[in-house]
C-alpha positions as CSV (number, residue, x, y, z in Angstrom):
1,X,0.0,0.0,0.0
2,X,1.2,3.5,-0.9
3,X,1.2,6.4,1.6
4,X,-2.0,8.4,1.0
5,X,-3.8,5.5,-0.7
6,X,-6.5,3.3,0.8
7,X,-7.6,0.1,-0.7
8,X,-11.4,-0.3,-0.6
9,X,-13.5,-3.4,-1.1
10,X,-13.4,-4.7,-4.6
11,X,-9.7,-3.7,-4.9
12,X,-10.3,-0.1,-5.7
13,X,-7.7,2.4,-4.7
14,X,-8.8,5.7,-3.1
15,X,-6.2,8.4,-3.2
16,X,-5.9,11.1,-0.4
17,X,-3.7,14.1,-0.2
18,X,-0.7,13.7,2.2
19,X,-0.4,16.8,4.3
20,X,3.1,18.0,5.1
21,X,4.3,18.1,8.7
22,X,4.1,21.5,10.3
23,X,6.9,22.8,12.4
24,X,7.9,26.1,14.1
25,X,11.2,27.6,13.3
26,X,12.6,29.3,16.4
27,X,15.7,30.7,14.9
28,X,16.4,34.4,14.9
29,X,15.0,36.2,11.8
30,X,16.3,39.7,12.4
31,X,19.6,41.4,13.2
32,X,23.0,40.0,12.4
33,X,22.5,36.4,11.5
34,X,24.0,34.0,8.9
35,X,21.1,34.5,6.5
36,X,21.3,38.3,6.5
37,X,25.1,38.2,6.1
38,X,24.8,35.8,3.1
39,X,22.1,37.9,1.5
40,X,24.0,41.2,1.9
41,X,27.2,39.6,0.5
42,X,25.4,38.2,-2.5
43,X,23.7,41.6,-3.2
44,X,27.1,43.3,-2.9
45,X,28.6,40.9,-5.4
46,X,25.8,41.6,-7.8
47,X,26.3,45.3,-7.4
48,X,30.1,45.0,-8.0
49,X,29.7,42.9,-11.1
50,X,27.0,45.4,-12.4
51,X,29.5,48.3,-12.0
52,X,32.2,46.3,-13.8
53,X,29.8,45.5,-16.7
54,X,28.6,49.2,-16.8
55,X,32.2,50.4,-17.1
56,X,33.0,47.8,-19.8
57,X,30.0,48.7,-21.9
58,X,30.1,52.5,-21.5
59,X,33.9,53.0,-21.2
60,X,33.3,55.3,-18.2
61,X,33.2,54.7,-14.4
62,X,30.0,55.0,-12.5
63,X,30.7,58.6,-11.5
64,X,31.7,59.6,-15.0
65,X,28.5,57.8,-16.4
66,X,26.3,59.6,-13.9
67,X,27.8,63.1,-14.6
68,X,27.6,62.7,-18.4
69,X,23.8,62.5,-18.3
């Protein structure tokens, strides 16, 4: 027998939804924690690469690109 499946009389299979187990996550979700540090680091890497791409495409740095508008 498969989880979430009940065999009825006559050999018919009746399928039911299997609900996930519910749990409470008591870890800290604010302030300086590992998740926040990873997120900030990844956003900084994306920003740094974006600046390098902008400089490679335009031939100017960020300040030169902003002042030429």
